Each structure stands twice: as C-alpha cells, then as structure tokens.
VOGUPA-720701 format. One record per residue: residue number from 1; residue in three letters; x, y, z of N, C-alpha, C, O in turn. Coordinates in pm, whole numbers, plus 32768, in hexadecimal, padded with zeros to 4 digits. Each point is the difference from the previous one (the first is absolute). Layout:
<pts>
+-----+--------+------+------+------+------+------+------+------+------+------+------+------+------+
: num : residu :  n.u :  n.v :  n.w : ca.u : ca.v : ca.w :  c.u :  c.v :  c.w :  o.u :  o.v :  o.w :
+-----+--------+------+------+------+------+------+------+------+------+------+------+------+------+
: NUM :    ala :    X :    Y :    Z :    X :    Y :    Z :    X :    Y :    Z :    X :    Y :    Z :
...
+-----+--------+------+------+------+------+------+------+------+------+------+------+------+------+
</pts>
This chain:
<pts>
+-----+--------+------+------+------+------+------+------+------+------+------+------+------+------+
: num : residu :  n.u :  n.v :  n.w : ca.u : ca.v : ca.w :  c.u :  c.v :  c.w :  o.u :  o.v :  o.w :
+-----+--------+------+------+------+------+------+------+------+------+------+------+------+------+
:   1 :    met : 8055 : 7F89 : 8000 : 7FAB : 8077 : 8000 : 8058 : 807C : 8000 : 8066 : 8004 : 8046 :
:   2 :    ser : 7F74 : 805D : 7F6D : 8049 : 8080 : 7FFE : 7FF0 : 8045 : 8087 : 7F96 : 7FF8 : 803E :
:   3 :    arg : 80D0 : 804B : 7FEE : 7FFA : 8047 : 8080 : 7FA7 : 807A : 7FF8 : 7FDC : 8038 : 8068 :
:   4 :    asp : 7FFF : 7FF4 : 7F20 : 7FAD : 8078 : 7FF1 : 7F70 : 7FDF : 7FDC : 7FB8 : 8056 : 7FCC :
:   5 :    glu : 801C : 7F30 : 804E : 7F77 : 7FD7 : 7FE3 : 7FB0 : 7FF6 : 8081 : 8035 : 7FDE : 8069 :
:   6 :    his : 7F4B : 8040 : 7F8B : 7FA7 : 7FED : 8073 : 7FF7 : 7F69 : 8019 : 7FCF : 7FB7 : 7FAA :
:   7 :    pro : 805D : 801A : 80CB : 7FFA : 7F70 : 801B : 7F70 : 7FD0 : 8003 : 7FAC : 8038 : 8046 :
:   8 :    gly : 8038 : 7F61 : 7F6E : 7F79 : 7FC6 : 7FFB : 7FE4 : 7FAB : 807B : 8051 : 7FF9 : 805C :
:   9 :    pro : 7F3A : 7FC5 : 7FA6 : 7FD7 : 7FB3 : 8075 : 805F : 7F8E : 8024 : 801A : 7FE9 : 8077 :
:  10 :    glu : 801B : 7FCE : 7F27 : 8057 : 7F8E : 801F : 8083 : 802B : 8040 : 8025 : 7FC8 : 8067 :
:  11 :    pro : 8025 : 809A : 7F61 : 807A : 802C : 8045 : 7FE3 : 8038 : 808C : 8050 : 7FED : 805B :
:  12 :    arg : 7F3F : 8056 : 7FB6 : 7FDF : 8034 : 8085 : 7FE0 : 7F8F : 8060 : 801B : 800B : 8078 :
:  13 :    arg : 7FAA : 7F89 : 7F56 : 7FDD : 7F8F : 8055 : 807C : 7FB4 : 802F : 8003 : 7FCE : 8071 :
:  14 :    thr : 8063 : 8029 : 7F3A : 8074 : 7FAE : 8020 : 8076 : 804F : 8039 : 805F : 7FC3 : 8030 :
:  15 :    ala : 7F9C : 80C0 : 7FCD : 8071 : 8050 : 8031 : 800D : 7FF8 : 8098 : 7F9E : 7FED : 8047 :
:  16 :    glu : 80DD : 8022 : 7FE9 : 8017 : 8002 : 8090 : 7FDC : 8086 : 803E : 7FD4 : 8006 : 8073 :
:  17 :    ile : 803D : 8065 : 7F41 : 7FDE : 8085 : 8031 : 7FA3 : 8041 : 7F9B : 8020 : 8007 : 7F89 :
:  18 :    val : 7F6C : 8029 : 80A5 : 7F9F : 803F : 7FA8 : 7FD0 : 8081 : 8040 : 7FDE : 8004 : 8076 :
:  19 :    phe : 801F : 8065 : 7F3A : 7FCA : 8081 : 802B : 7FA0 : 802D : 7F94 : 8025 : 8005 : 7F8B :
:  20 :    thr : 7F61 : 801D : 809B : 7F9E : 8034 : 7FA0 : 7FC0 : 807E : 8037 : 7FF2 : 8010 : 8079 :
:  21 :    ala : 7FE9 : 8048 : 7F2D : 7FBB : 807B : 8027 : 7FA2 : 802A : 7F90 : 801B : 7FE7 : 7F8A :
:  22 :    arg : 7F78 : 8058 : 809B : 7FA2 : 8038 : 7FA0 : 7FE7 : 8092 : 8025 : 7FE4 : 8020 : 8074 :
:  23 :    val : 8028 : 8036 : 7F28 : 7FE8 : 808E : 8014 : 7F94 : 802B : 7F9F : 8005 : 7FDF : 7F8A :
:  24 :    lys : 7F99 : 806C : 80A9 : 7F95 : 8035 : 7FAC : 7FF8 : 8097 : 8016 : 8015 : 8030 : 806F :
:  25 :    ala : 7FCD : 8017 : 7F27 : 7FF2 : 8092 : 800C : 7F99 : 8031 : 7F9D : 7FFB : 7FD3 : 7F8D :
:  26 :    asp : 7FB2 : 808B : 809F : 7FA3 : 8042 : 7FA4 : 804E : 8057 : 7F9E : 7FE2 : 8004 : 7F89 :
:  27 :    glu : 8083 : 8042 : 80AC : 8057 : 8055 : 7FAD : 808F : 7FF4 : 8033 : 8018 : 7FF7 : 8078 :
:  28 :    leu : 8046 : 800A : 7F2A : 808D : 7FF8 : 8022 : 804E : 8059 : 7F9F : 7FEE : 7FF8 : 7F87 :
:  29 :    arg : 8069 : 805B : 80B1 : 804D : 805F : 7FAE : 808F : 8005 : 8036 : 8014 : 8004 : 807A :
:  30 :    phe : 804E : 7FFD : 7F2E : 808C : 8003 : 8026 : 803C : 8087 : 7FDA : 7FFA : 8029 : 7F8C :
:  31 :    arg : 8040 : 801C : 80D5 : 8049 : 807B : 7FE1 : 8082 : 7FDF : 7FB9 : 802C : 8048 : 7FA7 :
:  32 :    ala : 8011 : 7F4A : 8083 : 807A : 7FCE : 7FC0 : 7FEF : 7F6A : 7FEC : 7FD0 : 7FBA : 8059 :
:  33 :    ala : 8056 : 8015 : 7F33 : 7FF5 : 7F71 : 7FE4 : 805F : 7FB4 : 805C : 8077 : 801E : 8004 :
:  34 :    pro : 7F56 : 7F7F : 8046 : 8055 : 7FB7 : 805F : 805B : 7F9C : 7FB9 : 7FE1 : 7FCE : 7F94 :
:  35 :    glu : 808F : 8016 : 80AC : 805A : 7F96 : 7FD4 : 8002 : 7F99 : 8070 : 8018 : 8022 : 8073 :
:  36 :    ser : 7FCF : 7F62 : 7F6B : 7FFF : 7F98 : 8067 : 803E : 7F81 : 7FC8 : 8005 : 7FEB : 7F87 :
:  37 :    arg : 8029 : 7FC0 : 80D5 : 8036 : 7F7F : 7FD8 : 7FFF : 7FA3 : 8078 : 7FFD : 802D : 8073 :
:  38 :    val : 8006 : 7F54 : 7F71 : 800C : 7F99 : 8067 : 807D : 7FB1 : 7FDF : 8015 : 7FD7 : 7F8E :
:  39 :    glu : 803D : 8014 : 80D6 : 807C : 7FB4 : 7FED : 7FFF : 7F8A : 805F : 7FEF : 8011 : 8079 :
:  40 :    phe : 8024 : 7F78 : 7F52 : 8008 : 7F88 : 8052 : 8093 : 7FE5 : 801E : 8052 : 7FF2 : 7FA5 :
:  41 :    thr : 7FCF : 8008 : 80DA : 808A : 7FE8 : 8029 : 8005 : 7F89 : 805F : 7F99 : 7FC4 : 801F :
:  42 :    gly : 80DE : 801B : 800E : 800E : 7F95 : 8063 : 7FDC : 7F7A : 7FC6 : 8039 : 7FD6 : 7F9B :
:  43 :    asp : 7F69 : 7FE5 : 80A4 : 7FDD : 7F78 : 7FDB : 7F8E : 7FF6 : 7F9C : 7FC7 : 7F94 : 7FF0 :
:  44 :    ala : 8015 : 80D8 : 7FCC : 7F91 : 7FFB : 7FA0 : 8028 : 7FAF : 7F86 : 806C : 8012 : 7FC8 :
:  45 :    asp : 7F3C : 7F95 : 800E : 8013 : 7FAA : 7F8B : 7FDC : 804E : 7F81 : 7FBB : 8066 : 8006 :
:  46 :    asp : 8073 : 7F69 : 7F88 : 7FE2 : 8042 : 7F80 : 7F6B : 7FFD : 7FDE : 7FD4 : 804D : 7FAB :
:  47 :    asp : 7FDD : 7F5D : 8095 : 7F70 : 7FFA : 7FE6 : 7FB3 : 806B : 804C : 7F86 : 8009 : 7FF1 :
:  48 :    ser : 80BC : 8047 : 805F : 7FBE : 806C : 8049 : 7FD2 : 806B : 7F9D : 8043 : 801A : 7F9C :
:  49 :    ala : 7F4A : 8023 : 8080 : 7FC9 : 8063 : 7FA4 : 7FAF : 8068 : 804C : 7FD2 : 7FE9 : 8070 :
:  50 :    ser : 801D : 808A : 7F50 : 7FA8 : 8068 : 8036 : 7FC6 : 804E : 7F8C : 803C : 8007 : 7F94 :
:  51 :    gly : 7F52 : 8034 : 8082 : 7FC3 : 8051 : 7F98 : 7F73 : 8026 : 8024 : 7FCB : 7FD9 : 8068 :
:  52 :    ser : 7FF7 : 8074 : 7F3F : 7F79 : 8031 : 801A : 7FA4 : 7FE6 : 7F8A : 802B : 7FFB : 7F8C :
:  53 :    ala : 7F57 : 7FF5 : 8095 : 7F95 : 7FFD : 7F9C : 7FB1 : 807F : 8019 : 7FD0 : 8018 : 806F :
:  54 :    arg : 8023 : 803B : 7F29 : 7FC5 : 8085 : 8013 : 7F81 : 8011 : 7FAE : 7FF2 : 7FC9 : 7F93 :
:  55 :    thr : 7FB2 : 8082 : 80A5 : 7F85 : 8027 : 7FBA : 7FFE : 8098 : 7FF8 : 800C : 8044 : 8066 :
:  56 :    asn : 7FE6 : 7FF1 : 7F22 : 7FF9 : 8090 : 7FE7 : 807E : 804B : 802B : 7FFA : 8076 : 8022 :
:  57 :    leu : 8078 : 7F46 : 7FDC : 807F : 803F : 8021 : 806D : 7FBE : 7FAA : 8016 : 7F88 : 800C :
:  58 :    pro : 802E : 80C6 : 7F9F : 8067 : 7FC6 : 7FAB : 807C : 7FD9 : 8050 : 8014 : 802F : 8070 :
:  59 :    asp : 803F : 7F7B : 7F57 : 807D : 7FD9 : 8042 : 8059 : 8079 : 8019 : 8041 : 800A : 8068 :
:  60 :    glu : 7FC3 : 8051 : 7F38 : 804D : 807B : 8012 : 7F9E : 8075 : 8005 : 7FC5 : 8026 : 7F9A :
:  61 :    val : 802A : 8011 : 80DD : 7FA0 : 806D : 8011 : 803C : 8084 : 7FCF : 807A : 800F : 7FF7 :
:  62 :    glu : 7F2F : 804E : 7FEA : 802A : 8085 : 7FD5 : 7FEB : 8063 : 8071 : 7FA2 : 7FF4 : 804F :
:  63 :    glu : 80B5 : 806D : 7FB7 : 7FF4 : 8067 : 8066 : 7F87 : 8059 : 7FE3 : 7FE2 : 801E : 7F8C :
:  64 :    asn : 7FD9 : 800C : 80DF : 7F8F : 805C : 7FF9 : 7F8B : 7FCF : 7FAB : 7FB6 : 8050 : 7FC6 :
:  65 :    val : 803B : 7F2D : 8032 : 7F8B : 7FC5 : 7FBD : 7FAC : 7FBF : 806E : 8036 : 7FBC : 8057 :
:  66 :    thr : 7F47 : 805B : 7FA6 : 7FA8 : 7FC4 : 8064 : 7FCA : 7F7B : 7FC9 : 7FC1 : 7FFB : 7F96 :
:  67 :    tyr : 8059 : 7F9B : 80B5 : 7FCE : 7F7B : 7FDD : 7F89 : 7FE4 : 805B : 8005 : 801B : 8078 :
:  68 :    arg : 7F91 : 7FAF : 7F50 : 7F84 : 7FE9 : 804B : 7FDF : 7F6B : 800B : 8021 : 7FB0 : 7FA9 :
:  69 :    asn : 7F9D : 802F : 80C6 : 7FD5 : 7F76 : 801B : 8074 : 7F9F : 7FF0 : 7FFB : 7FA1 : 7FB1 :
:  70 :    val : 806D : 8079 : 809B : 807D : 7FB5 : 7FF8 : 7FFE : 7F8B : 8063 : 7FCD : 800B : 806F :
:  71 :    arg : 806C : 7F86 : 7F64 : 8016 : 7F8E : 805A : 8087 : 7FC3 : 7FDC : 8020 : 7FEB : 7F8B :
:  72 :    ile : 802E : 7FF9 : 80DD : 8082 : 7FC0 : 7FEE : 8006 : 7F87 : 805C : 7FEE : 800C : 8079 :
:  73 :    asp : 802B : 7F80 : 7F4E : 8016 : 7F85 : 804C : 8095 : 7FE1 : 7FF3 : 8032 : 7FE5 : 7F93 :
:  74 :    tyr : 8014 : 8020 : 80DE : 8090 : 7FED : 8000 : 8024 : 7F81 : 804C : 7FC2 : 7FE1 : 8066 :
:  75 :    ala : 80A0 : 7FD7 : 7F69 : 802A : 7F84 : 8044 : 8097 : 7FEC : 7FF5 : 803E : 801F : 7F9A :
:  76 :    ile : 7FF9 : 7FAD : 80D1 : 808A : 7FCF : 8003 : 7FF7 : 7F6E : 802B : 7FC2 : 7FE1 : 8067 :
:  77 :    ala : 807B : 7FC6 : 7F4C : 8004 : 7F72 : 8023 : 8092 : 7FD5 : 7FFB : 803C : 7FFD : 7F94 :
:  78 :    ala : 7FFE : 7FE3 : 80DF : 808E : 7FDE : 8006 : 8014 : 7F6D : 8021 : 7FC8 : 7FCB : 8060 :
:  79 :    glu : 8088 : 7FF6 : 7F4D : 802F : 7F78 : 801A : 808B : 800D : 803D : 804D : 8057 : 7FD9 :
:  80 :    leu : 7FD2 : 7F54 : 8086 : 8084 : 8003 : 803E : 8058 : 7F94 : 7FC3 : 7FD4 : 7F90 : 7FE8 :
:  81 :    arg : 80A8 : 8094 : 8001 : 8060 : 7FA4 : 7FC4 : 802D : 7F9C : 806A : 8015 : 8025 : 8074 :
:  82 :    asp : 7FFA : 7F5F : 7F65 : 8031 : 7F98 : 805A : 8086 : 7FD2 : 7FCA : 8006 : 7FA7 : 7FAB :
:  83 :    asp : 8067 : 8096 : 8086 : 8085 : 7FE2 : 7FCF : 8044 : 7F8F : 804C : 806E : 7FD7 : 7FDC :
:  84 :    glu : 7F53 : 7FF7 : 808D : 803D : 7F96 : 8050 : 7FEC : 7F79 : 7FBE : 7F9A : 7FEB : 7FBD :
:  85 :    pro : 80C3 : 7FB8 : 8053 : 7FED : 7F7A : 7FCC : 7F8B : 7FBB : 8045 : 7FE0 : 801F : 8073 :
:  86 :    ala : 7FE0 : 7F86 : 7F47 : 7F8C : 7FB9 : 8038 : 8027 : 7FBF : 8084 : 8065 : 7FBB : 8009 :
:  87 :    gly : 7F4A : 805D : 805F : 8017 : 7FC5 : 8084 : 8071 : 8041 : 804C : 8027 : 7FD0 : 806B :
:  88 :    gly : 8010 : 809D : 7F5F : 806E : 8046 : 8042 : 7FD6 : 8038 : 8086 : 7F89 : 8005 : 8021 :
:  89 :    arg : 80D8 : 8026 : 802B : 7FE7 : 802F : 8088 : 7F9C : 8073 : 8006 : 7FAD : 8006 : 805B :
:  90 :    ser : 805A : 8055 : 7F44 : 7FA5 : 8073 : 8005 : 7F90 : 7FF5 : 7F99 : 7FC7 : 8065 : 7FD6 :
:  91 :    ala : 8019 : 7F20 : 8001 : 7F92 : 7FED : 7FA0 : 7F7E : 8034 : 803C : 7FE4 : 7FEC : 8076 :
:  92 :    arg : 7FCF : 8056 : 7F37 : 7F7F : 8038 : 802E : 7F9A : 7F8F : 8012 : 8007 : 7F99 : 7FBC :
:  93 :    pro : 7F9C : 807A : 80A1 : 7F94 : 7F9E : 800D : 7FA8 : 8004 : 7F84 : 8000 : 8064 : 7FB8 :
:  94 :    pro : 7FB6 : 7F31 : 802C : 7FAA : 7FFF : 7F8A : 7F99 : 8072 : 8006 : 7FD4 : 8027 : 806C :
:  95 :    arg : 8008 : 800C : 7F1F : 7F9D : 806D : 7FF8 : 7F76 : 7FCD : 8022 : 7FDC : 7F8F : 7FDF :
:  96 :    arg : 7FD8 : 80C4 : 8063 : 7F72 : 7FE1 : 801A : 7FB0 : 803B : 7F8D : 8014 : 8073 : 7FDA :
:  97 :    arg : 7F94 : 7F40 : 7FF0 : 7FAD : 802E : 7F8F : 7F6F : 7FF2 : 8022 : 7FAA : 8021 : 7FAF :
+-----+--------+------+------+------+------+------+------+------+------+------+------+------+------+
</pts>
C-alpha cells in the first residue's frame, strides 16, 4: 500500500496501531494553504499508510477560497516491523485479531 493512500478497512483491521478522525464543517477557509506530512519512523513497516478521503475539499486547497459542506475522514494504519528471528528472545507475542 502506498504511504499516501487512505488506508481501507482491511489495513485498518490488521494494523497494530490505528488512528482515525472525522472532521465536518459547514464552511472552511484557509488564509494560507497548509503543508502537512506524516513520517513513519522507528519500527514502522513498509505497509504502514496514512491519508484522507475528502468530500467537497480538494487535495490541494487554495488560499482565501470558502469550501462548503466539507468532510474529511483521516486514517493512519501502522504495521510494526519484526526484525527478530522467529522465536528469538525479543519476539513479539502473536497479534490479536
């Protein structure tokens, strides 16, 4: 999965760390277009992803434009890397599903 895609139901179900948020607004206006990013560090696996599904809001917003009836569904789904050999001393316990 691309790291810039909104994680669907299956990656969110199987990830070890999941964060979701929903934002709704009747009107939304930006004085300055925001810059944002998510960076996975440490033990994050390559299957980790984050992104948003937007209604009435483009991926790149324009300054001083009023967007109406906006909804943003945002999700981060992180898989943790298991670099230890099978059965090693610091092997993680099995995942609960």
